[in-house]
NUDO-447989 format. One record per residue (C-alpha): residue number from 1; x negated, y, z. Coordinates in steps of 0.001 Angstrom, whole numbers, m for minus. Layout:
! residues N
(rec NUM, (X, Y, Z))
...
This chain:
! residues 416
(rec 1, (m63098, 46145, 43673))
(rec 2, (m62775, 42380, 43911))
(rec 3, (m66140, 40651, 43600))
(rec 4, (m65136, 36984, 43998))
(rec 5, (m61935, 34998, 44447))
(rec 6, (m62278, 31684, 46291))
(rec 7, (m59292, 29302, 46101))
(rec 8, (m59776, 26607, 48724))
(rec 9, (m56348, 25162, 48037))
(rec 10, (m53768, 27064, 46049))
(rec 11, (m51444, 25427, 43521))
(rec 12, (m53404, 23399, 40991))
(rec 13, (m56786, 24833, 42119))
(rec 14, (m58835, 23253, 44899))
(rec 15, (m62309, 24586, 45745))
(rec 16, (m62377, 26954, 42737))
(rec 17, (m64431, 30202, 42589))
(rec 18, (m63880, 33061, 40135))
(rec 19, (m66303, 36019, 39754))
(rec 20, (m64824, 39414, 38886))
(rec 21, (m66179, 42395, 36937))
(rec 22, (m64658, 45830, 36317))
(rec 23, (m62666, 44147, 33532))
(rec 24, (m61948, 40444, 33949))
(rec 25, (m59757, 38550, 31462))
(rec 26, (m58210, 35135, 32043))
(rec 27, (m57115, 33324, 28834))
(rec 28, (m55390, 29980, 28613))
(rec 29, (m52386, 28035, 27410))
(rec 30, (m49083, 27803, 29227))
(rec 31, (m49319, 26098, 32632))
(rec 32, (m53104, 26529, 32644))
(rec 33, (m53145, 28537, 35954))
(rec 34, (m53059, 32224, 34989))
(rec 35, (m49942, 32972, 37044))
(rec 36, (m51398, 30954, 39950))
(rec 37, (m54482, 33259, 40067))
(rec 38, (m52221, 36354, 40002))
(rec 39, (m50057, 35011, 42833))
(rec 40, (m53182, 34177, 44876))
(rec 41, (m54521, 37759, 44528))
(rec 42, (m51065, 39138, 45336))
(rec 43, (m50680, 37047, 48507))
(rec 44, (m54225, 37879, 49647))
(rec 45, (m54068, 41671, 49086))
(rec 46, (m50521, 42263, 50345))
(rec 47, (m49224, 41398, 53780))
(rec 48, (m46166, 39329, 52902))
(rec 49, (m43573, 38790, 55552))
(rec 50, (m42188, 35336, 56135))
(rec 51, (m38677, 36514, 55265))
(rec 52, (m39572, 38557, 52177))
(rec 53, (m38221, 37508, 48799))
(rec 54, (m41652, 37250, 47181))
(rec 55, (m43033, 35128, 50018))
(rec 56, (m40120, 32734, 49608))
(rec 57, (m40791, 32581, 45868))
(rec 58, (m44499, 31816, 46414))
(rec 59, (m43722, 29248, 49138))
(rec 60, (m41165, 27559, 46909))
(rec 61, (m43733, 27285, 44129))
(rec 62, (m46999, 26587, 46008))
(rec 63, (m45844, 25375, 49401))
(rec 64, (m45811, 27023, 52851))
(rec 65, (m48742, 29234, 54013))
(rec 66, (m50349, 26405, 56029))
(rec 67, (m50701, 24324, 52835))
(rec 68, (m52444, 27024, 50774))
(rec 69, (m55599, 29018, 51382))
(rec 70, (m57426, 31716, 49376))
(rec 71, (m60088, 34355, 50199))
(rec 72, (m61206, 37551, 48442))
(rec 73, (m64745, 38895, 48598))
(rec 74, (m64631, 42687, 48215))
(rec 75, (m67232, 45068, 46856))
(rec 76, (m66981, 47895, 49370))
(rec 77, (m63998, 48424, 51649))
(rec 78, (m61121, 45940, 51421))
(rec 79, (m57977, 47118, 49713))
(rec 80, (m54691, 46903, 51598))
(rec 81, (m51264, 47847, 50229))
(rec 82, (m47663, 46781, 50350))
(rec 83, (m46105, 44371, 47948))
(rec 84, (m43915, 47068, 46306))
(rec 85, (m46872, 49341, 45676))
(rec 86, (m48924, 46453, 44256))
(rec 87, (m46157, 45266, 41938))
(rec 88, (m44971, 48712, 40742))
(rec 89, (m48325, 50544, 40437))
(rec 90, (m51247, 48160, 40185))
(rec 91, (m49910, 45029, 38464))
(rec 92, (m47806, 43939, 35526))
(rec 93, (m46412, 40448, 35967))
(rec 94, (m45047, 38347, 33066))
(rec 95, (m45132, 41297, 30644))
(rec 96, (m42619, 43300, 32775))
(rec 97, (m43549, 47032, 32994))
(rec 98, (m40376, 48118, 34769))
(rec 99, (m40538, 49844, 38181))
(rec 100, (m38414, 48518, 41038))
(rec 101, (m37593, 51834, 42741))
(rec 102, (m34829, 50388, 44905))
(rec 103, (m37086, 47700, 46325))
(rec 104, (m38665, 50076, 48869))
(rec 105, (m39108, 53780, 49590))
(rec 106, (m42412, 53678, 51461))
(rec 107, (m44675, 53583, 48428))
(rec 108, (m42696, 56385, 46734))
(rec 109, (m43056, 58625, 49783))
(rec 110, (m46755, 57870, 49822))
(rec 111, (m47113, 58925, 46188))
(rec 112, (m45089, 62111, 46712))
(rec 113, (m47094, 63156, 49741))
(rec 114, (m50398, 62564, 47977))
(rec 115, (m49276, 64641, 44981))
(rec 116, (m47820, 67640, 46796))
(rec 117, (m50517, 67813, 49464))
(rec 118, (m53018, 68456, 46648))
(rec 119, (m51095, 71578, 45519))
(rec 120, (m49921, 70013, 42209))
(rec 121, (m46540, 70857, 40720))
(rec 122, (m45361, 67845, 38646))
(rec 123, (m43157, 69920, 36314))
(rec 124, (m45953, 72367, 35575))
(rec 125, (m48433, 69545, 35171))
(rec 126, (m46090, 67878, 32688))
(rec 127, (m45740, 71099, 30657))
(rec 128, (m49510, 71616, 30547))
(rec 129, (m50069, 68087, 29453))
(rec 130, (m47434, 68364, 26706))
(rec 131, (m48944, 71632, 25498))
(rec 132, (m52419, 70166, 25487))
(rec 133, (m51221, 67066, 23665))
(rec 134, (m49549, 69152, 20910))
(rec 135, (m51406, 69516, 17601))
(rec 136, (m50695, 73274, 17427))
(rec 137, (m52526, 76107, 19073))
(rec 138, (m56112, 77276, 19193))
(rec 139, (m57549, 74656, 21522))
(rec 140, (m60970, 73133, 21282))
(rec 141, (m59682, 69585, 21287))
(rec 142, (m57041, 70476, 18658))
(rec 143, (m59664, 72060, 16398))
(rec 144, (m61971, 69129, 16913))
(rec 145, (m59127, 66755, 16141))
(rec 146, (m58366, 68649, 12907))
(rec 147, (m62015, 68560, 11890))
(rec 148, (m62271, 64902, 12658))
(rec 149, (m59017, 64266, 10810))
(rec 150, (m60262, 66120, 7680))
(rec 151, (m63575, 64260, 8000))
(rec 152, (m61639, 60993, 8357))
(rec 153, (m59591, 61802, 5227))
(rec 154, (m62787, 62548, 3285))
(rec 155, (m64368, 59333, 4531))
(rec 156, (m61211, 57440, 3597))
(rec 157, (m61315, 58895, 58))
(rec 158, (m64999, 57991, m218))
(rec 159, (m64156, 54527, 1051))
(rec 160, (m61429, 54109, m1568))
(rec 161, (m63856, 55254, m4326))
(rec 162, (m66441, 52805, m3065))
(rec 163, (m63838, 50048, m3065))
(rec 164, (m62973, 50819, m6688))
(rec 165, (m66650, 50858, m7634))
(rec 166, (m67118, 47578, m5778))
(rec 167, (m64250, 45989, m7703))
(rec 168, (m65715, 47243, m11005))
(rec 169, (m69179, 45967, m10072))
(rec 170, (m67751, 42578, m9058))
(rec 171, (m65878, 42401, m12336))
(rec 172, (m69015, 43260, m14317))
(rec 173, (m70966, 40770, m12218))
(rec 174, (m68461, 38059, m13185))
(rec 175, (m68824, 39038, m16854))
(rec 176, (m72614, 38919, m16556))
(rec 177, (m72454, 35503, m14920))
(rec 178, (m70182, 34273, m17724))
(rec 179, (m72627, 35622, m20318))
(rec 180, (m75530, 33978, m18458))
(rec 181, (m73730, 30641, m18522))
(rec 182, (m73061, 31047, m22249))
(rec 183, (m76720, 31881, m22893))
(rec 184, (m77813, 28907, m20812))
(rec 185, (m75493, 26606, m22742))
(rec 186, (m76760, 28050, m26039))
(rec 187, (m80351, 27587, m24901))
(rec 188, (m79634, 24021, m23862))
(rec 189, (m78015, 23258, m27232))
(rec 190, (m80746, 24949, m29291))
(rec 191, (m82955, 21849, m29238))
(rec 192, (m80077, 19702, m30460))
(rec 193, (m79338, 22148, m33283))
(rec 194, (m82986, 22124, m34370))
(rec 195, (m83051, 18320, m34403))
(rec 196, (m79804, 18273, m36375))
(rec 197, (m81189, 20744, m38914))
(rec 198, (m84308, 18650, m39309))
(rec 199, (m82313, 15465, m39779))
(rec 200, (m80121, 17231, m42367))
(rec 201, (m83178, 18510, m44222))
(rec 202, (m84659, 15005, m44246))
(rec 203, (m81356, 13619, m45505))
(rec 204, (m81219, 16242, m48272))
(rec 205, (m84785, 15513, m49361))
(rec 206, (m84041, 11782, m49342))
(rec 207, (m80891, 12325, m51418))
(rec 208, (m82902, 14473, m53818))
(rec 209, (m85493, 11710, m54210))
(rec 210, (m82727, 9157, m54743))
(rec 211, (m81181, 11373, m57427))
(rec 212, (m84503, 11814, m59193))
(rec 213, (m85115, 8061, m59070))
(rec 214, (m81669, 7387, m60524))
(rec 215, (m82311, 9926, m63280))
(rec 216, (m85608, 8262, m64148))
(rec 217, (m83930, 4846, m64114))
(rec 218, (m81272, 6138, m66536))
(rec 219, (m84023, 7449, m68860))
(rec 220, (m85825, 4099, m68760))
(rec 221, (m82531, 2295, m69462))
(rec 222, (m81868, 4546, m72470))
(rec 223, (m85407, 3924, m73771))
(rec 224, (m85000, 171, m73352))
(rec 225, (m81609, 289, m75115))
(rec 226, (m83149, 2320, m77925))
(rec 227, (m85896, m269, m78346))
(rec 228, (m83295, m3056, m78421))
(rec 229, (m81204, m1224, m81018))
(rec 230, (m84296, m665, m83068))
(rec 231, (m85104, m4373, m83037))
(rec 232, (m81486, m5256, m83908))
(rec 233, (m81600, m2791, m86801))
(rec 234, (m84760, m4412, m88087))
(rec 235, (m83107, m7856, m87860))
(rec 236, (m79867, m6737, m89540))
(rec 237, (m81741, m4992, m92309))
(rec 238, (m82768, m8425, m93587))
(rec 239, (m79138, m9273, m94530))
(rec 240, (m77926, m7675, m97762))
(rec 241, (m74115, m8411, m97624))
(rec 242, (m71735, m6674, m95201))
(rec 243, (m69443, m9081, m93270))
(rec 244, (m68031, m6573, m90827))
(rec 245, (m64387, m6884, m92151))
(rec 246, (m64496, m10621, m91559))
(rec 247, (m65847, m10112, m88068))
(rec 248, (m63123, m7573, m87316))
(rec 249, (m60479, m10008, m88570))
(rec 250, (m61890, m12762, m86368))
(rec 251, (m61905, m10441, m83359))
(rec 252, (m58264, m9535, m83995))
(rec 253, (m57334, m13221, m84246))
(rec 254, (m59151, m14002, m80997))
(rec 255, (m57288, m11136, m79237))
(rec 256, (m53918, m12388, m80530))
(rec 257, (m54726, m15956, m79450))
(rec 258, (m55716, m14746, m75991))
(rec 259, (m52455, m12786, m75727))
(rec 260, (m50391, m15825, m76769))
(rec 261, (m52329, m18010, m74335))
(rec 262, (m51602, m15550, m71507))
(rec 263, (m47886, m15571, m72391))
(rec 264, (m47830, m19385, m72402))
(rec 265, (m49580, m19480, m69038))
(rec 266, (m46975, m17100, m67617))
(rec 267, (m44172, m19259, m69059))
(rec 268, (m45742, m22436, m67654))
(rec 269, (m46061, m20758, m64264))
(rec 270, (m42398, m19767, m64298))
(rec 271, (m41363, m23325, m65328))
(rec 272, (m43582, m24755, m62571))
(rec 273, (m41966, m22463, m60022))
(rec 274, (m38461, m23501, m61141))
(rec 275, (m39516, m27154, m61094))
(rec 276, (m40735, m26821, m57516))
(rec 277, (m37417, m25224, m56484))
(rec 278, (m35400, m27976, m58214))
(rec 279, (m37623, m30644, m56628))
(rec 280, (m36997, m29149, m53191))
(rec 281, (m33228, m29166, m53820))
(rec 282, (m33432, m32786, m55031))
(rec 283, (m35333, m33803, m51907))
(rec 284, (m32711, m32091, m49735))
(rec 285, (m29922, m33916, m51620))
(rec 286, (m31730, m37236, m51213))
(rec 287, (m32188, m36602, m47503))
(rec 288, (m28512, m35714, m47128))
(rec 289, (m27554, m38825, m49148))
(rec 290, (m29727, m41054, m46948))
(rec 291, (m28077, m39565, m43866))
(rec 292, (m24550, m40163, m45229))
(rec 293, (m25241, m43614, m46710))
(rec 294, (m24337, m45533, m43480))
(rec 295, (m21048, m43628, m43266))
(rec 296, (m20288, m44356, m46912))
(rec 297, (m20960, m48047, m46409))
(rec 298, (m18725, m48053, m43312))
(rec 299, (m16012, m46225, m45258))
(rec 300, (m16251, m48672, m48160))
(rec 301, (m16013, m51668, m45868))
(rec 302, (m13169, m50077, m43948))
(rec 303, (m11258, m49323, m47118))
(rec 304, (m11639, m52869, m48408))
(rec 305, (m10567, m54344, m45081))
(rec 306, (m7558, m52066, m44883))
(rec 307, (m6504, m52843, m48439))
(rec 308, (m6750, m56591, m47893))
(rec 309, (m5046, m56658, m44444))
(rec 310, (m1265, m56086, m44431))
(rec 311, (84, m53501, m42044))
(rec 312, (2614, m54982, m39693))
(rec 313, (5252, m52730, m38134))
(rec 314, (7558, m54183, m35502))
(rec 315, (11285, m53207, m35616))
(rec 316, (13967, m53501, m32932))
(rec 317, (17801, m53824, m33052))
(rec 318, (20309, m52331, m30546))
(rec 319, (23565, m54205, m29582))
(rec 320, (26511, m51753, m29859))
(rec 321, (28646, m53666, m27305))
(rec 322, (25902, m53418, m24693))
(rec 323, (25547, m49653, m25254))
(rec 324, (29365, m49276, m24889))
(rec 325, (29311, m51278, m21630))
(rec 326, (26466, m49113, m20307))
(rec 327, (28499, m45984, m21078))
(rec 328, (31518, m47443, m19299))
(rec 329, (29489, m48186, m16154))
(rec 330, (28007, m44690, m16166))
(rec 331, (31498, m43102, m16566))
(rec 332, (32842, m45297, m13742))
(rec 333, (29978, m44093, m11471))
(rec 334, (30739, m40421, m12153))
(rec 335, (34486, m40962, m11571))
(rec 336, (33787, m42886, m8345))
(rec 337, (31561, m40027, m7101))
(rec 338, (34295, m37413, m7550))
(rec 339, (37174, m39601, m6279))
(rec 340, (35275, m40709, m3164))
(rec 341, (34336, m37146, m2328))
(rec 342, (37975, m35961, m2551))
(rec 343, (39491, m38901, m667))
(rec 344, (37598, m38149, 2541))
(rec 345, (36959, m41855, 3201))
(rec 346, (34120, m42620, 5631))
(rec 347, (32335, m45942, 5562))
(rec 348, (30867, m45464, 9045))
(rec 349, (29584, m42635, 11229))
(rec 350, (26364, m42263, 9178))
(rec 351, (27852, m42439, 5662))
(rec 352, (30508, m39873, 4822))
(rec 353, (32452, m39263, 1572))
(rec 354, (29534, m37432, m149))
(rec 355, (26940, m40070, 739))
(rec 356, (29326, m42876, m370))
(rec 357, (30019, m41126, m3707))
(rec 358, (26245, m40755, m4347))
(rec 359, (25724, m44460, m3581))
(rec 360, (28499, m45459, m6061))
(rec 361, (26951, m43205, m8761))
(rec 362, (23437, m44642, m8242))
(rec 363, (24697, m48269, m8409))
(rec 364, (26663, m47641, m11627))
(rec 365, (23714, m45838, m13243))
(rec 366, (21342, m48735, m12378))
(rec 367, (23774, m51276, m13923))
(rec 368, (24061, m49104, m17097))
(rec 369, (20227, m48988, m17449))
(rec 370, (19970, m52802, m17100))
(rec 371, (22685, m53278, m19743))
(rec 372, (20844, m50963, m22155))
(rec 373, (17556, m52863, m21642))
(rec 374, (19156, m56232, m22334))
(rec 375, (21026, m54819, m25382))
(rec 376, (17744, m54040, m27284))
(rec 377, (16266, m57093, m29123))
(rec 378, (13340, m57328, m31595))
(rec 379, (14518, m58062, m35124))
(rec 380, (11204, m58894, m36947))
(rec 381, (7973, m57455, m38386))
(rec 382, (7713, m55147, m41432))
(rec 383, (4509, m55529, m43377))
(rec 384, (5016, m52370, m45443))
(rec 385, (3830, m49518, m43268))
(rec 386, (4017, m45879, m44118))
(rec 387, (1048, m43762, m45372))
(rec 388, (876, m41874, m42055))
(rec 389, (409, m45151, m40170))
(rec 390, (m2321, m46131, m42662))
(rec 391, (m4160, m42821, m42154))
(rec 392, (m3886, m43206, m38404))
(rec 393, (m5279, m46742, m38516))
(rec 394, (m8141, m45571, m40777))
(rec 395, (m9111, m42808, m38330))
(rec 396, (m8971, m45198, m35349))
(rec 397, (m11069, m47809, m37148))
(rec 398, (m13626, m45117, m38192))
(rec 399, (m13916, m43947, m34595))
(rec 400, (m14369, m47536, m33366))
(rec 401, (m17145, m48306, m35919))
(rec 402, (m19126, m45005, m36009))
(rec 403, (m18280, m43346, m32698))
(rec 404, (m17400, m40071, m34500))
(rec 405, (m14330, m38329, m35875))
(rec 406, (m13371, m38692, m39519))
(rec 407, (m12922, m35287, m41174))
(rec 408, (m10266, m34415, m43777))
(rec 409, (m12934, m34356, m46524))
(rec 410, (m14078, m37884, m45545))
(rec 411, (m10488, m39101, m45565))
(rec 412, (m9972, m37648, m49043))
(rec 413, (m13130, m39437, m50194))
(rec 414, (m11840, m42769, m48861))
(rec 415, (m8489, m42189, m50620))
(rec 416, (m10311, m41501, m53874))
């Protein structure tokens, strides 16, 4: 058995020692060094050739043999075996339990020779083992297994009963705890209830005393009223004649007067309310009148000025001979344009028939316009303008004086 593994320099370990027991377990995350320890034990136990596949794999991962060093301290005689025997019989690497039979025949021959030299037939051994492992037959281990199985079933049934009892007890325990909490809350609130009852009793006694006092006060009031009525009776007994009808008549007259007075007050209130509303409307009208007074004054002044000032309208007269001459020049220009264009006459190299015709038309049109201008002459001034001109002048004058626009309603007011 391996007692100690000393890694002087192997992979990620340098100067590391690991103690071994009959069962030694290495636990760690990925890349923590578990595979490195396995490869170190494998290279130390087995004699790996330089050209073997596994030696090349270890060299490729951890470097050549001169760059790695590990020693195993054995308990008893050292163990020596080939790499195939170690991998296929004594080790499971990376969770792989398959056997590489084709990798080498030496370890298989060794196993066969050790089995058959001991006088063991594998087929017979397999049959005996299968028969012993069966649950049938009168074997001691089969009977013991049946007894233990029946005992296990009984224990399992007892366990299930105990589980049910445990659940019931836990449920009852929860109910008891809930009841305890309720009792504790009731006990905590008992003092408050007692104080409340006492305060209610005190309030009831106080109300009772108040009621008795009120009752006694009512009795005293009745006694005092009785004494007063008695004195009034004594006073009234001195008068012999009965004037109660006259008093009743006076009371009825007072009630009617009060009713009439109330009706008059209501009527006065209504009149006062209407008066206030009319006063408010009057104030609004006065305010509106004060706002429009400047415009009214402007309109009055404007109307007087317009009535006094005559409206002059200039008139013009057109000479018929001049208009006929203008038409003749314009007709001559159009005829010259068409005749020049058809004749093909060229004035020079830059002015052809079309350009010459356009020039003749433009000259004739200009002469016709000048003749028309000189044919129009002013004939005098008419002081009787139309109503539209008057309205237009009024609007212009209103705009000049007030800066605003005169509406149709304002114009109708000025006309009125």
